[in-house]
N, C-alpha and C positions, 0 to 999 in steps of 0.2 A: 853489642857486632851482629848476636843472631837476634837480638828483638828487632834491627834494622832486615836483618834478613826476610824475619816473619812477617815485618808490615810493606815489604816488596812483592813479597809472593803473594799475600794477599790482594794487592793493589792489582799486581798484573791477573790473579784471577778476577776479580770484580769486571776487568778492561776487558777479558775476554768474554764474559757472561752479556756486557753491554753488547758488546761487538756481534754478539752472536744474536744477541736479541734486535739487533737495528738489521738483521742479516736476514735471520730465518722468520718469518710471515705463517701460519695457520687459515685457514682458509675453511666456515664452514657449508655442509654444504648448500643452505641456502645465499651464499655469502659472497659477493667479487669484488675484485680488488680492481682499483682505477693506481697505473701507476704513473706518476712522475718519473721520467728521467732529466733532469737537471731541469725544471718545469716545465718540460714538453710529453706531452704522451702520445704516443704512436696511432695511428689508426688498426695497423694490423694488431698489437703485443701489448696495447696499454690494457685493455684488461682480460686479469687472469682470475682462475679459480676454477673453482674449490680444491682445497689440498695443500701441500706444501710449494712457497713461494720462497724462492732467492732473489736478495736483496742485495744491491749493491751500496755499505754502508757509506753515505754523503752525500748519494751519486741520484740517489731514486729511494724518493718516497711513495708510499702504498698510503690508499684512502678505504678502506670497508662502504662497501654496500649492500643493504639488506635486498634480494628479491621478492623476500614471504608480502603478502597483499597488507596493506594498511588501512584502519577500519580508521577514518577522522569524522569526531564528528563537529558538527557545525553549527556556531552561535545562533544563539535565536536572529531571526533580522526583524525587522519592522518594515512590512510590504505596505502598500497600493495598490489595492487589486482594479482590475478595472473601473466596474462598480461605484468607487471613492468608498471601497472598506478598508479599514486597519487593521491585521493582522498583527500574529506573530505565527511565526513561524522556523524549523526547525527543521535541520537533516541533520540524515549522513553519508559518505562518501564513502567505495570501498576503490582503491588504488593498489601501484606496484610499480616497480623499475623494471622497466622492457631492455632499455638502453643504459647501462651505469657512465658510460663515458658520456652522454649528453646530459645525463643527470645529475653530474658534478660541475660539469664547464660553461653550459648555457645558463644554469641558472645557481646562482649562491646559494638557498635555503630550495628547497624542493617541497618539500613540508610544509613552509609556511610559506612557500610561493601558490602549491593549490586549496591550500587556505582560504589565501585571500579569492583569487579566482569564486573559487566556490560562492562564496558570499557575494561576491557580488552578481553573478548569476542569478544565485537562486534569488535574490531582488529580482534583478530583471525578468525573469523570468516569468514568474508569478505577479510579479506586474501588468503584466501581459492580458492576465486572466482573470474570468470576473470570477466571485467567491462560492456561485452553484458550482462553476468547472472545478475550483480548486479542490470540494470538496469530494464530489464526485468520482469527476475525470484523473483523478490519482495514475492509474499506470502510466498515460499517457504525457501529463507531465514529467515525470519519471527519468522516462524513456526521453525526453529532449532536453531535460539539466546535463544527463547521462553525453549525448551527442555533443551538445555545446560547452562543455566543461573538458571533454577529453579530447573534442579539436584545439582547444587553444594549450592544453598539459602537453598534445605533442612533441614539439621540438623541445620541452626538454628532458622527452625518453619515460614519458611516465601516459602507467593506461589505465586511462577511467573504467571499471567494468561494470560497477551501480550504484544509485544514486540510491536515496528512497527518503523522501517527505515523513518526518516523524512525525509531528505533531502541527495543527494548526490552532492555535487559541484565540477565541472568537473575544468582543470586548461585550458588558455583559448583555447589555440595549438589544444589541445582535444576537447571545443568546435567547432573548426575552422570544426576538418576534419571528426566530427558527421556529421558534420552541409550540407560538400563534397558528404561525402558519402551517407548521405539521400537523396540528388537531384539527384546524376548519381544511385543509385534505381528507384529514381522516371521517367529519363528518358530512363530506361530500358525496366522497362515497359508499358510503352508511346510505343518506339517502340516495342517491343513483343505484345501491343493490334492491332498498326497497323497494321504488319505482321498476324497476326491473321486474321484480316478484309480481308484481301491485297487476304486471302490462300480462304474463303471461297468467295470472291467474284469473284476467277480467277475458282472456283469452279463449280458454279451458271453462271458462263458464260458457262466451259465444255459444261453443262448441259443443258441449253437452242443455245448453236451450236448443236451438236449433233440433238436436236428438229428440229431445220431449214433444217438442214441437209437431214434427212427424208422426209418432206415436204417443198419446196420451197415454195409458197404458204404461208405462216406465214412469208417472209423476206419482202414476197409485203406488208402484212397489217403493217408488220414493219414502213413500208419504208411510205406509207399511212400514217400510226400514227405519225411521224416530222415530215410529212407535216401539220397537222394540230396543233403539235404545236410551227412550226415555223408560220404559220400564223395566232396564236393568239397573236404576241408580236407585231404589229400594223404597220407591213413595209410597206412602199410606193411601192415596189417592190424587187420582190422576184428572186433568180436563183439559178435552180437547176437542174442538172441531170436525166435526165427519162431512168431507165436501160428498155434494148429490151425485158427484160422478161414477162415485165408491161404487155406490147403489141402487144406478139404472137402470142397469141390468135385469139387479130381483123386482125393481117397479112396474120392468117389460112384462118380464113372466107374469108375475099378476094381474092385470088390462089384459090379457089376454085367455086367461082362465077367468 
């Protein structure tokens, strides 16, 4: 008799704990609870939290929804660019729930649905751009991806805040072609810089020639400066021509005498 009484007490305690578990719910600061009452969600009182929530057992059911930002890695997608180059592109999407009621009612699995939308949009948007734009104009492409994906997930209460293209894997032959193109571009720039230097040097030489033609003495001074530079090289013997113009003034003096 005492044993049966003990079993009954344990059963009542267990039943009380089960009822209490189904009645009392605690939602964290980043959680919201979508309350189903006899299968329906009230527009005004269908979402509750955070804190302590009391439910009618057997009548009401709670579905937890996290409001934290979710980081979703989009698998690598085979994309054919506008100029018919096949590349593998993967991306990362940052989104969060802004309407828990829509996220539970309007779509079966908002995470899976957002992932599929991100994959299809990634192939569609990147396929409209050439390879050069895909490599150089990354910020504009990210902004367009975010705008399109967010527009499609808005009816589900999902807000896509950021979309970033992570890696663009090129075929081996395309990598070699880009390397050759980059090398040719560097050589072209070097030749242009060299030509510009020659042009500036020729312009300065032309100006110097004009100055010397006006005053021939400057040519003699330049000649003497060159001799001074040669003499500083520690040469034992220096043979150089002596211009007649350099000693013409002395010859005139001798002729007068």
